[in-house]
Gaussian input, Z-matrix of N, CA and C with variables (Angstrom, degrees):
# hf/3-21g

backbone

0 1
 N
 C     1     B1
 C     2     B2     1     A1
 N     3     B3     2     A2     1     D1
 C     4     B4     3     A3     2     D2
 C     5     B5     4     A4     3     D3
 N     6     B6     5     A5     4     D4
 C     7     B7     6     A6     5     D5
 C     8     B8     7     A7     6     D6
 N     9     B9     8     A8     7     D7
 C    10    B10     9     A9     8     D8
 C    11    B11    10    A10     9     D9
 N    12    B12    11    A11    10    D10
 C    13    B13    12    A12    11    D11
 C    14    B14    13    A13    12    D12
 N    15    B15    14    A14    13    D13
 C    16    B16    15    A15    14    D14
 C    17    B17    16    A16    15    D15
 N    18    B18    17    A17    16    D16
 C    19    B19    18    A18    17    D17
 C    20    B20    19    A19    18    D18
 N    21    B21    20    A20    19    D19
 C    22    B22    21    A21    20    D20
 C    23    B23    22    A22    21    D21
 N    24    B24    23    A23    22    D22
 C    25    B25    24    A24    23    D23
 C    26    B26    25    A25    24    D24
 N    27    B27    26    A26    25    D25
 C    28    B28    27    A27    26    D26
 C    29    B29    28    A28    27    D27
 N    30    B30    29    A29    28    D28
 C    31    B31    30    A30    29    D29
 C    32    B32    31    A31    30    D30
 N    33    B33    32    A32    31    D31
 C    34    B34    33    A33    32    D32
 C    35    B35    34    A34    33    D33
 N    36    B36    35    A35    34    D34
 C    37    B37    36    A36    35    D35
 C    38    B38    37    A37    36    D36
 N    39    B39    38    A38    37    D37
 C    40    B40    39    A39    38    D38
 C    41    B41    40    A40    39    D39
 N    42    B42    41    A41    40    D40
 C    43    B43    42    A42    41    D41
 C    44    B44    43    A43    42    D42
 N    45    B45    44    A44    43    D43
 C    46    B46    45    A45    44    D44
 C    47    B47    46    A46    45    D45
 N    48    B48    47    A47    46    D46
 C    49    B49    48    A48    47    D47
 C    50    B50    49    A49    48    D48
 N    51    B51    50    A50    49    D49
 C    52    B52    51    A51    50    D50
 C    53    B53    52    A52    51    D51
 N    54    B54    53    A53    52    D52
 C    55    B55    54    A54    53    D53
 C    56    B56    55    A55    54    D54
 N    57    B57    56    A56    55    D55
 C    58    B58    57    A57    56    D56
 C    59    B59    58    A58    57    D57
 N    60    B60    59    A59    58    D58
 C    61    B61    60    A60    59    D59
 C    62    B62    61    A61    60    D60
 N    63    B63    62    A62    61    D61
 C    64    B64    63    A63    62    D62
 C    65    B65    64    A64    63    D63
 N    66    B66    65    A65    64    D64
 C    67    B67    66    A66    65    D65
 C    68    B68    67    A67    66    D66
 N    69    B69    68    A68    67    D67
 C    70    B70    69    A69    68    D68
 C    71    B71    70    A70    69    D69
 N    72    B72    71    A71    70    D70
 C    73    B73    72    A72    71    D71
 C    74    B74    73    A73    72    D72
 N    75    B75    74    A74    73    D73
 C    76    B76    75    A75    74    D74
 C    77    B77    76    A76    75    D75
 N    78    B78    77    A77    76    D76
 C    79    B79    78    A78    77    D77
 C    80    B80    79    A79    78    D78
 N    81    B81    80    A80    79    D79
 C    82    B82    81    A81    80    D80
 C    83    B83    82    A82    81    D81
 N    84    B84    83    A83    82    D82
 C    85    B85    84    A84    83    D83
 C    86    B86    85    A85    84    D84
 N    87    B87    86    A86    85    D85
 C    88    B88    87    A87    86    D86
 C    89    B89    88    A88    87    D87
 N    90    B90    89    A89    88    D88
 C    91    B91    90    A90    89    D89
 C    92    B92    91    A91    90    D90
 N    93    B93    92    A92    91    D91
 C    94    B94    93    A93    92    D92
 C    95    B95    94    A94    93    D93
 N    96    B96    95    A95    94    D94
 C    97    B97    96    A96    95    D95
 C    98    B98    97    A97    96    D96
 N    99    B99    98    A98    97    D97
 C   100   B100    99    A99    98    D98
 C   101   B101   100   A100    99    D99
 N   102   B102   101   A101   100   D100
 C   103   B103   102   A102   101   D101
 C   104   B104   103   A103   102   D102
 N   105   B105   104   A104   103   D103
 C   106   B106   105   A105   104   D104
 C   107   B107   106   A106   105   D105
 N   108   B108   107   A107   106   D106
 C   109   B109   108   A108   107   D107
 C   110   B110   109   A109   108   D108
 N   111   B111   110   A110   109   D109
 C   112   B112   111   A111   110   D110
 C   113   B113   112   A112   111   D111
 N   114   B114   113   A113   112   D112
 C   115   B115   114   A114   113   D113
 C   116   B116   115   A115   114   D114
 N   117   B117   116   A116   115   D115
 C   118   B118   117   A117   116   D116
 C   119   B119   118   A118   117   D117
 N   120   B120   119   A119   118   D118
 C   121   B121   120   A120   119   D119
 C   122   B122   121   A121   120   D120
 N   123   B123   122   A122   121   D121
 C   124   B124   123   A123   122   D122
 C   125   B125   124   A124   123   D123
 N   126   B126   125   A125   124   D124
 C   127   B127   126   A126   125   D125
 C   128   B128   127   A127   126   D126
 N   129   B129   128   A128   127   D127
 C   130   B130   129   A129   128   D128
 C   131   B131   130   A130   129   D129
 N   132   B132   131   A131   130   D130
 C   133   B133   132   A132   131   D131
 C   134   B134   133   A133   132   D132
 N   135   B135   134   A134   133   D133
 C   136   B136   135   A135   134   D134
 C   137   B137   136   A136   135   D135
 N   138   B138   137   A137   136   D136
 C   139   B139   138   A138   137   D137
 C   140   B140   139   A139   138   D138
 N   141   B141   140   A140   139   D139
 C   142   B142   141   A141   140   D140
 C   143   B143   142   A142   141   D141
 N   144   B144   143   A143   142   D142
 C   145   B145   144   A144   143   D143
 C   146   B146   145   A145   144   D144
 N   147   B147   146   A146   145   D145
 C   148   B148   147   A147   146   D146
 C   149   B149   148   A148   147   D147
 N   150   B150   149   A149   148   D148
 C   151   B151   150   A150   149   D149
 C   152   B152   151   A151   150   D150
 N   153   B153   152   A152   151   D151
 C   154   B154   153   A153   152   D152
 C   155   B155   154   A154   153   D153
 N   156   B156   155   A155   154   D154
 C   157   B157   156   A156   155   D155
 C   158   B158   157   A157   156   D156
 N   159   B159   158   A158   157   D157
 C   160   B160   159   A159   158   D158
 C   161   B161   160   A160   159   D159
 N   162   B162   161   A161   160   D160
 C   163   B163   162   A162   161   D161
 C   164   B164   163   A163   162   D162
 N   165   B165   164   A164   163   D163
 C   166   B166   165   A165   164   D164
 C   167   B167   166   A166   165   D165
 N   168   B168   167   A167   166   D166
 C   169   B169   168   A168   167   D167
 C   170   B170   169   A169   168   D168
 N   171   B171   170   A170   169   D169
 C   172   B172   171   A171   170   D170
 C   173   B173   172   A172   171   D171
 N   174   B174   173   A173   172   D172
 C   175   B175   174   A174   173   D173
 C   176   B176   175   A175   174   D174
 N   177   B177   176   A176   175   D175
 C   178   B178   177   A177   176   D176
 C   179   B179   178   A178   177   D177
 N   180   B180   179   A179   178   D178
 C   181   B181   180   A180   179   D179
 C   182   B182   181   A181   180   D180
 N   183   B183   182   A182   181   D181
 C   184   B184   183   A183   182   D182
 C   185   B185   184   A184   183   D183
 N   186   B186   185   A185   184   D184
 C   187   B187   186   A186   185   D185
 C   188   B188   187   A187   186   D186
 N   189   B189   188   A188   187   D187
 C   190   B190   189   A189   188   D188
 C   191   B191   190   A190   189   D189
 N   192   B192   191   A191   190   D190
 C   193   B193   192   A192   191   D191
 C   194   B194   193   A193   192   D192
 N   195   B195   194   A194   193   D193
 C   196   B196   195   A195   194   D194
 C   197   B197   196   A196   195   D195
 N   198   B198   197   A197   196   D196
 C   199   B199   198   A198   197   D197
 C   200   B200   199   A199   198   D198
 N   201   B201   200   A200   199   D199
 C   202   B202   201   A201   200   D200
 C   203   B203   202   A202   201   D201
 N   204   B204   203   A203   202   D202
 C   205   B205   204   A204   203   D203
 C   206   B206   205   A205   204   D204
 N   207   B207   206   A206   205   D205
 C   208   B208   207   A207   206   D206
 C   209   B209   208   A208   207   D207
 N   210   B210   209   A209   208   D208
 C   211   B211   210   A210   209   D209
 C   212   B212   211   A211   210   D210
 N   213   B213   212   A212   211   D211
 C   214   B214   213   A213   212   D212
 C   215   B215   214   A214   213   D213
 N   216   B216   215   A215   214   D214
 C   217   B217   216   A216   215   D215
 C   218   B218   217   A217   216   D216
 N   219   B219   218   A218   217   D217
 C   220   B220   219   A219   218   D218
 C   221   B221   220   A220   219   D219
 N   222   B222   221   A221   220   D220
 C   223   B223   222   A222   221   D221
 C   224   B224   223   A223   222   D222
 N   225   B225   224   A224   223   D223
 C   226   B226   225   A225   224   D224
 C   227   B227   226   A226   225   D225
 N   228   B228   227   A227   226   D226
 C   229   B229   228   A228   227   D227
 C   230   B230   229   A229   228   D228
 N   231   B231   230   A230   229   D229
 C   232   B232   231   A231   230   D230
 C   233   B233   232   A232   231   D231
 N   234   B234   233   A233   232   D232
 C   235   B235   234   A234   233   D233
 C   236   B236   235   A235   234   D234
 N   237   B237   236   A236   235   D235
 C   238   B238   237   A237   236   D236
 C   239   B239   238   A238   237   D237
 N   240   B240   239   A239   238   D238
 C   241   B241   240   A240   239   D239
 C   242   B242   241   A241   240   D240
 N   243   B243   242   A242   241   D241
 C   244   B244   243   A243   242   D242
 C   245   B245   244   A244   243   D243
 N   246   B246   245   A245   244   D244
 C   247   B247   246   A246   245   D245
 C   248   B248   247   A247   246   D246
 N   249   B249   248   A248   247   D247
 C   250   B250   249   A249   248   D248
 C   251   B251   250   A250   249   D249
 N   252   B252   251   A251   250   D250
 C   253   B253   252   A252   251   D251
 C   254   B254   253   A253   252   D252
 N   255   B255   254   A254   253   D253
 C   256   B256   255   A255   254   D254
 C   257   B257   256   A256   255   D255
 N   258   B258   257   A257   256   D256
 C   259   B259   258   A258   257   D257
 C   260   B260   259   A259   258   D258
 N   261   B261   260   A260   259   D259
 C   262   B262   261   A261   260   D260
 C   263   B263   262   A262   261   D261
 N   264   B264   263   A263   262   D262
 C   265   B265   264   A264   263   D263
 C   266   B266   265   A265   264   D264
 N   267   B267   266   A266   265   D265
 C   268   B268   267   A267   266   D266
 C   269   B269   268   A268   267   D267
 N   270   B270   269   A269   268   D268
 C   271   B271   270   A270   269   D269
 C   272   B272   271   A271   270   D270
 N   273   B273   272   A272   271   D271
 C   274   B274   273   A273   272   D272
 C   275   B275   274   A274   273   D273
 N   276   B276   275   A275   274   D274
 C   277   B277   276   A276   275   D275
 C   278   B278   277   A277   276   D276
 N   279   B279   278   A278   277   D277
 C   280   B280   279   A279   278   D278
 C   281   B281   280   A280   279   D279
 N   282   B282   281   A281   280   D280
 C   283   B283   282   A282   281   D281
 C   284   B284   283   A283   282   D282
 N   285   B285   284   A284   283   D283
 C   286   B286   285   A285   284   D284
 C   287   B287   286   A286   285   D285
 N   288   B288   287   A287   286   D286
 C   289   B289   288   A288   287   D287
 C   290   B290   289   A289   288   D288
 N   291   B291   290   A290   289   D289
 C   292   B292   291   A291   290   D290
 C   293   B293   292   A292   291   D291
 N   294   B294   293   A293   292   D292
 C   295   B295   294   A294   293   D293
 C   296   B296   295   A295   294   D294
 N   297   B297   296   A296   295   D295
 C   298   B298   297   A297   296   D296
 C   299   B299   298   A298   297   D297
 N   300   B300   299   A299   298   D298
 C   301   B301   300   A300   299   D299
 C   302   B302   301   A301   300   D300
 N   303   B303   302   A302   301   D301
 C   304   B304   303   A303   302   D302
 C   305   B305   304   A304   303   D303
 N   306   B306   305   A305   304   D304
 C   307   B307   306   A306   305   D305
 C   308   B308   307   A307   306   D306
 N   309   B309   308   A308   307   D307
 C   310   B310   309   A309   308   D308
 C   311   B311   310   A310   309   D309
 N   312   B312   311   A311   310   D310
 C   313   B313   312   A312   311   D311
 C   314   B314   313   A313   312   D312
 N   315   B315   314   A314   313   D313
 C   316   B316   315   A315   314   D314
 C   317   B317   316   A316   315   D315
 N   318   B318   317   A317   316   D316
 C   319   B319   318   A318   317   D317
 C   320   B320   319   A319   318   D318
 N   321   B321   320   A320   319   D319
 C   322   B322   321   A321   320   D320
 C   323   B323   322   A322   321   D321
 N   324   B324   323   A323   322   D322
 C   325   B325   324   A324   323   D323
 C   326   B326   325   A325   324   D324
 N   327   B327   326   A326   325   D325
 C   328   B328   327   A327   326   D326
 C   329   B329   328   A328   327   D327
 N   330   B330   329   A329   328   D328
 C   331   B331   330   A330   329   D329
 C   332   B332   331   A331   330   D330
 N   333   B333   332   A332   331   D331
 C   334   B334   333   A333   332   D332
 C   335   B335   334   A334   333   D333
 N   336   B336   335   A335   334   D334
 C   337   B337   336   A336   335   D335
 C   338   B338   337   A337   336   D336

   B1=1.4737
   B2=1.5402
   B3=1.2677
   B4=1.4508
   B5=1.5391
   B6=1.3300
   B7=1.4679
   B8=1.5389
   B9=1.3009
   B10=1.4753
   B11=1.4672
   B12=1.3028
   B13=1.4886
   B14=1.5103
   B15=1.3428
   B16=1.4536
   B17=1.5444
   B18=1.3546
   B19=1.4734
   B20=1.4927
   B21=1.3565
   B22=1.5218
   B23=1.5318
   B24=1.3428
   B25=1.4481
   B26=1.5386
   B27=1.2742
   B28=1.4903
   B29=1.5295
   B30=1.3502
   B31=1.4421
   B32=1.5442
   B33=1.3575
   B34=1.4903
   B35=1.4798
   B36=1.3927
   B37=1.4115
   B38=1.5515
   B39=1.3368
   B40=1.4611
   B41=1.4905
   B42=1.2933
   B43=1.4758
   B44=1.5007
   B45=1.3342
   B46=1.4417
   B47=1.5111
   B48=1.3022
   B49=1.5154
   B50=1.5100
   B51=1.3395
   B52=1.4857
   B53=1.5489
   B54=1.3207
   B55=1.4389
   B56=1.5219
   B57=1.3370
   B58=1.4507
   B59=1.5724
   B60=1.3027
   B61=1.4558
   B62=1.5122
   B63=1.3091
   B64=1.4589
   B65=1.5373
   B66=1.2837
   B67=1.4807
   B68=1.5473
   B69=1.3189
   B70=1.4598
   B71=1.5319
   B72=1.3294
   B73=1.4630
   B74=1.5604
   B75=1.2757
   B76=1.4919
   B77=1.5403
   B78=1.3271
   B79=1.4114
   B80=1.6245
   B81=1.3495
   B82=1.4353
   B83=1.4420
   B84=1.3577
   B85=1.4946
   B86=1.4790
   B87=1.3272
   B88=1.4946
   B89=1.5113
   B90=1.2972
   B91=1.4447
   B92=1.5591
   B93=1.2895
   B94=1.4322
   B95=1.5125
   B96=1.3271
   B97=1.4419
   B98=1.5275
   B99=1.3229
   B100=1.4452
   B101=1.5541
   B102=1.3718
   B103=1.4737
   B104=1.4810
   B105=1.3525
   B106=1.5135
   B107=1.4651
   B108=1.3865
   B109=1.4678
   B110=1.5325
   B111=1.3004
   B112=1.4744
   B113=1.5315
   B114=1.2823
   B115=1.4562
   B116=1.5093
   B117=1.3388
   B118=1.5367
   B119=1.5204
   B120=1.3282
   B121=1.4613
   B122=1.5227
   B123=1.3277
   B124=1.5016
   B125=1.5250
   B126=1.2626
   B127=1.4242
   B128=1.5072
   B129=1.3395
   B130=1.4682
   B131=1.5132
   B132=1.3332
   B133=1.4555
   B134=1.5004
   B135=1.3477
   B136=1.4668
   B137=1.5613
   B138=1.3729
   B139=1.4747
   B140=1.4858
   B141=1.3870
   B142=1.4583
   B143=1.5758
   B144=1.2596
   B145=1.4825
   B146=1.4855
   B147=1.3986
   B148=1.4366
   B149=1.5330
   B150=1.2992
   B151=1.4214
   B152=1.5145
   B153=1.3684
   B154=1.4370
   B155=1.5322
   B156=1.3156
   B157=1.4994
   B158=1.5186
   B159=1.2940
   B160=1.5159
   B161=1.4674
   B162=1.3419
   B163=1.4930
   B164=1.4895
   B165=1.3164
   B166=1.4852
   B167=1.4771
   B168=1.2911
   B169=1.4753
   B170=1.5078
   B171=1.2718
   B172=1.4419
   B173=1.5417
   B174=1.3271
   B175=1.4683
   B176=1.5312
   B177=1.2689
   B178=1.4532
   B179=1.5275
   B180=1.3035
   B181=1.4284
   B182=1.5253
   B183=1.2819
   B184=1.4870
   B185=1.5249
   B186=1.3100
   B187=1.4595
   B188=1.5458
   B189=1.3476
   B190=1.4313
   B191=1.5245
   B192=1.3685
   B193=1.4293
   B194=1.5640
   B195=1.3328
   B196=1.4478
   B197=1.5219
   B198=1.3602
   B199=1.4762
   B200=1.5061
   B201=1.3282
   B202=1.4613
   B203=1.5594
   B204=1.3478
   B205=1.4130
   B206=1.4750
   B207=1.3285
   B208=1.4835
   B209=1.5469
   B210=1.2705
   B211=1.4257
   B212=1.5239
   B213=1.2596
   B214=1.4861
   B215=1.4984
   B216=1.3473
   B217=1.4581
   B218=1.5451
   B219=1.3328
   B220=1.4573
   B221=1.4998
   B222=1.3144
   B223=1.5057
   B224=1.4905
   B225=1.3191
   B226=1.4520
   B227=1.5618
   B228=1.3194
   B229=1.4746
   B230=1.5270
   B231=1.2922
   B232=1.5040
   B233=1.5144
   B234=1.3296
   B235=1.4629
   B236=1.4981
   B237=1.2817
   B238=1.4792
   B239=1.5591
   B240=1.3522
   B241=1.4591
   B242=1.5415
   B243=1.3422
   B244=1.4597
   B245=1.5292
   B246=1.3178
   B247=1.5040
   B248=1.5865
   B249=1.3130
   B250=1.4914
   B251=1.5089
   B252=1.3147
   B253=1.4572
   B254=1.4701
   B255=1.3273
   B256=1.4969
   B257=1.5062
   B258=1.3034
   B259=1.5212
   B260=1.5168
   B261=1.3392
   B262=1.4101
   B263=1.6002
   B264=1.3328
   B265=1.4987
   B266=1.5674
   B267=1.3402
   B268=1.4946
   B269=1.5562
   B270=1.3447
   B271=1.4191
   B272=1.5192
   B273=1.2792
   B274=1.5154
   B275=1.5129
   B276=1.3635
   B277=1.4541
   B278=1.5542
   B279=1.2880
   B280=1.4837
   B281=1.4771
   B282=1.3711
   B283=1.4551
   B284=1.4758
   B285=1.3930
   B286=1.4477
   B287=1.5118
   B288=1.2781
   B289=1.4716
   B290=1.4803
   B291=1.3246
   B292=1.4877
   B293=1.5490
   B294=1.3283
   B295=1.4669
   B296=1.5378
   B297=1.3525
   B298=1.5406
   B299=1.5059
   B300=1.3161
   B301=1.4451
   B302=1.5106
   B303=1.3499
   B304=1.4784
   B305=1.4687
   B306=1.3333
   B307=1.4671
   B308=1.5498
   B309=1.3307
   B310=1.4950
   B311=1.5059
   B312=1.3544
   B313=1.4785
   B314=1.5337
   B315=1.3478
   B316=1.4522
   B317=1.4943
   B318=1.3248
   B319=1.4996
   B320=1.4997
   B321=1.2820
   B322=1.4475
   B323=1.5331
   B324=1.3169
   B325=1.4459
   B326=1.4922
   B327=1.2940
   B328=1.4929
   B329=1.5282
   B330=1.3073
   B331=1.4212
   B332=1.5618
   B333=1.3096
   B334=1.4675
   B335=1.5031
   B336=1.2980
   B337=1.4644
   B338=1.5028
   A1=107.60
   A2=115.74
   A3=119.44
   A4=108.28
   A5=114.31
   A6=118.66
   A7=112.25
   A8=117.52
   A9=118.80
   A10=111.56
   A11=118.46
   A12=121.22
   A13=110.18
   A14=117.50
   A15=123.71
   A16=110.78
   A17=113.62
   A18=121.92
   A19=110.15
   A20=114.72
   A21=118.51
   A22=109.08
   A23=119.26
   A24=117.77
   A25=112.26
   A26=114.72
   A27=119.75
   A28=111.58
   A29=118.08
   A30=123.34
   A31=109.09
   A32=115.89
   A33=119.61
   A34=116.15
   A35=114.02
   A36=118.46
   A37=111.32
   A38=117.47
   A39=122.90
   A40=107.76
   A41=121.24
   A42=124.22
   A43=111.53
   A44=119.62
   A45=123.10
   A46=112.09
   A47=114.10
   A48=118.82
   A49=111.92
   A50=115.63
   A51=119.97
   A52=108.85
   A53=119.44
   A54=121.50
   A55=113.09
   A56=113.90
   A57=119.86
   A58=108.84
   A59=117.90
   A60=122.24
   A61=110.66
   A62=116.83
   A63=121.46
   A64=108.84
   A65=118.84
   A66=123.84
   A67=109.44
   A68=116.18
   A69=121.31
   A70=113.51
   A71=115.66
   A72=117.77
   A73=112.25
   A74=116.43
   A75=123.78
   A76=109.30
   A77=116.83
   A78=120.25
   A79=104.71
   A80=115.01
   A81=119.73
   A82=110.87
   A83=116.73
   A84=120.09
   A85=109.53
   A86=115.30
   A87=120.30
   A88=112.38
   A89=116.87
   A90=123.22
   A91=108.26
   A92=120.62
   A93=123.49
   A94=111.96
   A95=117.85
   A96=122.06
   A97=110.20
   A98=116.99
   A99=120.52
   A100=111.96
   A101=113.79
   A102=118.31
   A103=114.01
   A104=115.44
   A105=118.24
   A106=110.04
   A107=118.33
   A108=122.48
   A109=109.95
   A110=117.36
   A111=120.48
   A112=110.91
   A113=117.40
   A114=119.70
   A115=111.56
   A116=116.02
   A117=118.33
   A118=111.06
   A119=116.70
   A120=116.86
   A121=113.53
   A122=116.06
   A123=118.39
   A124=109.60
   A125=120.02
   A126=122.72
   A127=112.88
   A128=114.73
   A129=122.50
   A130=111.17
   A131=115.81
   A132=121.07
   A133=111.41
   A134=117.09
   A135=121.51
   A136=110.40
   A137=113.43
   A138=116.06
   A139=113.26
   A140=114.39
   A141=114.85
   A142=112.97
   A143=119.22
   A144=119.03
   A145=111.27
   A146=115.36
   A147=119.16
   A148=113.48
   A149=114.07
   A150=119.10
   A151=112.24
   A152=117.24
   A153=119.94
   A154=111.32
   A155=116.86
   A156=119.93
   A157=107.79
   A158=120.70
   A159=121.83
   A160=112.02
   A161=117.86
   A162=118.84
   A163=116.99
   A164=115.30
   A165=119.57
   A166=114.98
   A167=119.55
   A168=119.77
   A169=111.39
   A170=117.12
   A171=123.44
   A172=111.05
   A173=113.99
   A174=119.02
   A175=108.44
   A176=117.86
   A177=124.93
   A178=107.93
   A179=112.22
   A180=118.59
   A181=109.93
   A182=120.19
   A183=120.78
   A184=114.69
   A185=115.23
   A186=119.32
   A187=115.48
   A188=113.92
   A189=120.33
   A190=115.24
   A191=117.64
   A192=121.71
   A193=110.74
   A194=114.45
   A195=119.28
   A196=112.31
   A197=113.60
   A198=117.61
   A199=114.14
   A200=116.63
   A201=120.94
   A202=106.26
   A203=114.72
   A204=120.55
   A205=113.44
   A206=115.57
   A207=121.95
   A208=102.49
   A209=117.69
   A210=121.41
   A211=109.28
   A212=117.48
   A213=119.27
   A214=113.05
   A215=115.90
   A216=118.41
   A217=111.84
   A218=115.92
   A219=115.70
   A220=113.93
   A221=115.04
   A222=119.62
   A223=113.35
   A224=116.82
   A225=119.66
   A226=112.89
   A227=117.68
   A228=121.04
   A229=114.38
   A230=117.40
   A231=120.60
   A232=113.10
   A233=116.73
   A234=119.91
   A235=111.34
   A236=120.27
   A237=123.98
   A238=107.59
   A239=119.05
   A240=114.45
   A241=111.87
   A242=118.12
   A243=120.00
   A244=108.58
   A245=115.49
   A246=117.92
   A247=112.16
   A248=111.12
   A249=113.90
   A250=111.45
   A251=118.17
   A252=121.68
   A253=111.70
   A254=119.01
   A255=122.04
   A256=108.13
   A257=118.32
   A258=121.16
   A259=111.80
   A260=121.06
   A261=119.78
   A262=113.92
   A263=118.68
   A264=114.23
   A265=112.40
   A266=115.81
   A267=115.72
   A268=109.50
   A269=119.63
   A270=121.22
   A271=111.11
   A272=118.69
   A273=122.16
   A274=112.51
   A275=115.31
   A276=119.00
   A277=109.85
   A278=116.37
   A279=118.79
   A280=112.92
   A281=118.43
   A282=122.13
   A283=111.73
   A284=115.83
   A285=118.48
   A286=110.81
   A287=119.24
   A288=121.46
   A289=112.46
   A290=117.90
   A291=120.09
   A292=109.79
   A293=115.58
   A294=118.38
   A295=110.84
   A296=111.84
   A297=116.54
   A298=110.85
   A299=119.37
   A300=121.05
   A301=113.35
   A302=115.28
   A303=120.77
   A304=111.29
   A305=117.98
   A306=123.48
   A307=111.16
   A308=114.76
   A309=117.18
   A310=112.28
   A311=114.65
   A312=118.73
   A313=113.33
   A314=115.75
   A315=119.51
   A316=109.70
   A317=118.49
   A318=121.99
   A319=108.79
   A320=116.37
   A321=125.60
   A322=106.49
   A323=118.03
   A324=122.22
   A325=111.10
   A326=119.21
   A327=123.69
   A328=109.60
   A329=120.55
   A330=123.86
   A331=113.53
   A332=114.09
   A333=118.52
   A334=109.81
   A335=119.35
   A336=124.29
   A337=111.15
   D1=137.06
   D2=-178.98
   D3=-86.61
   D4=168.84
   D5=-179.93
   D6=-68.77
   D7=-29.16
   D8=177.40
   D9=-72.39
   D10=-34.23
   D11=177.69
   D12=-66.68
   D13=-41.96
   D14=177.66
   D15=-63.23
   D16=-41.10
   D17=-179.43
   D18=-65.75
   D19=-39.48
   D20=-178.42
   D21=-67.69
   D22=-41.72
   D23=176.49
   D24=-62.70
   D25=-40.77
   D26=-178.58
   D27=-62.90
   D28=-46.78
   D29=-178.42
   D30=-70.84
   D31=-38.40
   D32=175.28
   D33=-60.87
   D34=-41.63
   D35=178.57
   D36=-66.47
   D37=-40.21
   D38=179.53
   D39=-64.77
   D40=-42.32
   D41=179.92
   D42=-65.54
   D43=-43.32
   D44=176.17
   D45=-57.89
   D46=-50.47
   D47=-179.65
   D48=-61.46
   D49=-41.63
   D50=-179.87
   D51=-64.24
   D52=-40.40
   D53=178.79
   D54=-65.95
   D55=-43.13
   D56=179.69
   D57=-63.74
   D58=-43.13
   D59=176.92
   D60=-60.30
   D61=-44.46
   D62=-175.75
   D63=-66.93
   D64=-38.87
   D65=-178.04
   D66=-74.13
   D67=-44.23
   D68=-178.00
   D69=-65.11
   D70=-38.58
   D71=-174.78
   D72=-101.82
   D73=-9.08
   D74=179.71
   D75=61.23
   D76=25.83
   D77=176.90
   D78=-122.77
   D79=137.26
   D80=-179.88
   D81=-128.43
   D82=139.48
   D83=176.13
   D84=-65.90
   D85=157.02
   D86=176.20
   D87=-72.63
   D88=128.77
   D89=-173.14
   D90=-68.86
   D91=-37.46
   D92=178.09
   D93=-61.80
   D94=-43.39
   D95=179.68
   D96=-66.70
   D97=-39.43
   D98=178.02
   D99=-64.86
   D100=-39.50
   D101=176.68
   D102=-62.40
   D103=-44.78
   D104=178.48
   D105=-63.89
   D106=-39.86
   D107=179.48
   D108=-61.76
   D109=-41.76
   D110=-179.47
   D111=-65.87
   D112=-42.44
   D113=178.04
   D114=-62.11
   D115=-47.16
   D116=178.73
   D117=-63.09
   D118=-43.77
   D119=-179.58
   D120=-65.89
   D121=-33.09
   D122=176.16
   D123=-68.43
   D124=-39.85
   D125=178.34
   D126=-62.58
   D127=-45.49
   D128=176.81
   D129=-62.85
   D130=-42.49
   D131=179.07
   D132=-63.15
   D133=-45.42
   D134=178.84
   D135=-57.86
   D136=-47.88
   D137=-176.47
   D138=-67.26
   D139=-54.83
   D140=-172.25
   D141=-76.59
   D142=-28.84
   D143=173.37
   D144=-63.21
   D145=-42.48
   D146=176.11
   D147=-58.20
   D148=-44.79
   D149=178.01
   D150=-61.81
   D151=-46.85
   D152=-176.75
   D153=-68.09
   D154=-35.96
   D155=178.08
   D156=-71.72
   D157=-40.00
   D158=179.87
   D159=-65.37
   D160=-34.05
   D161=175.57
   D162=-82.98
   D163=-0.52
   D164=176.19
   D165=83.37
   D166=19.63
   D167=-179.57
   D168=-69.53
   D169=-32.76
   D170=175.59
   D171=-154.98
   D172=165.87
   D173=174.87
   D174=-149.31
   D175=168.36
   D176=-177.09
   D177=-121.57
   D178=147.03
   D179=173.78
   D180=-70.98
   D181=117.92
   D182=-178.19
   D183=-61.65
   D184=-20.91
   D185=179.16
   D186=-68.57
   D187=-22.51
   D188=-179.06
   D189=-105.40
   D190=6.03
   D191=-179.88
   D192=-102.99
   D193=154.50
   D194=173.55
   D195=-65.63
   D196=-33.61
   D197=-176.46
   D198=105.65
   D199=-5.58
   D200=-179.43
   D201=-94.66
   D202=125.98
   D203=177.83
   D204=-124.53
   D205=151.55
   D206=173.06
   D207=-118.58
   D208=108.66
   D209=-165.82
   D210=67.23
   D211=-125.77
   D212=170.85
   D213=-99.77
   D214=-4.64
   D215=-176.77
   D216=-82.03
   D217=128.06
   D218=175.91
   D219=-68.87
   D220=150.24
   D221=-179.03
   D222=-51.01
   D223=-35.66
   D224=-177.26
   D225=-63.05
   D226=-25.62
   D227=176.59
   D228=-62.83
   D229=-18.33
   D230=-178.04
   D231=-86.57
   D232=-5.28
   D233=177.06
   D234=-68.90
   D235=-34.72
   D236=-171.49
   D237=-73.41
   D238=-47.63
   D239=176.32
   D240=-65.81
   D241=-29.49
   D242=178.21
   D243=-65.80
   D244=-44.84
   D245=179.24
   D246=-61.53
   D247=-41.49
   D248=179.86
   D249=-66.71
   D250=-36.00
   D251=-179.56
   D252=-73.18
   D253=-20.11
   D254=176.74
   D255=-88.86
   D256=-48.05
   D257=-172.16
   D258=-76.65
   D259=-49.57
   D260=-169.57
   D261=-64.53
   D262=-40.78
   D263=176.85
   D264=-66.27
   D265=-34.02
   D266=178.19
   D267=-68.51
   D268=-38.20
   D269=175.43
   D270=-65.95
   D271=-41.23
   D272=176.61
   D273=-58.94
   D274=-49.10
   D275=-177.34
   D276=-66.77
   D277=-39.29
   D278=178.15
   D279=-63.19
   D280=-44.77
   D281=178.37
   D282=-65.09
   D283=-39.18
   D284=-179.20
   D285=-70.95
   D286=-36.02
   D287=175.12
   D288=-68.60
   D289=-34.56
   D290=176.93
   D291=-68.53
   D292=-37.90
   D293=179.61
   D294=-65.91
   D295=-46.37
   D296=177.24
   D297=-57.94
   D298=-38.13
   D299=179.83
   D300=-67.52
   D301=-34.82
   D302=176.61
   D303=-70.63
   D304=-36.41
   D305=-178.02
   D306=-72.21
   D307=-36.36
   D308=178.69
   D309=-77.38
   D310=-23.16
   D311=178.84
   D312=-85.04
   D313=-15.25
   D314=-176.98
   D315=-71.82
   D316=138.67
   D317=179.73
   D318=-67.42
   D319=143.02
   D320=176.90
   D321=-81.24
   D322=120.36
   D323=-176.47
   D324=-89.32
   D325=5.04
   D326=172.60
   D327=75.20
   D328=16.42
   D329=176.65
   D330=84.90
   D331=10.64
   D332=179.55
   D333=-80.94
   D334=116.69
   D335=178.60
   D336=-137.74

């Protein structure tokens, strides 16, 4: 299996879970916030992966790469921040919406504690 195949499965799974969460809870993360997050994570990935690869902390088998690099970081490395930027906001919004629903459904005890 190549790195791009593994990355595609990872991003695909994150997208499916995010879509299911959005449909099930009827809450969706803000697209603008996700876009800004993706841009920032891609910049950080490009910078820090380049540094880590340049210092020899890790390397990739060239046989399993597409051959496209941003700095020294292979294109496949950007799948993981993309998946995180898709999945985590959807999970956050879903859990927050679920908590709000529970709080609004809880009976008011009139301040008796």
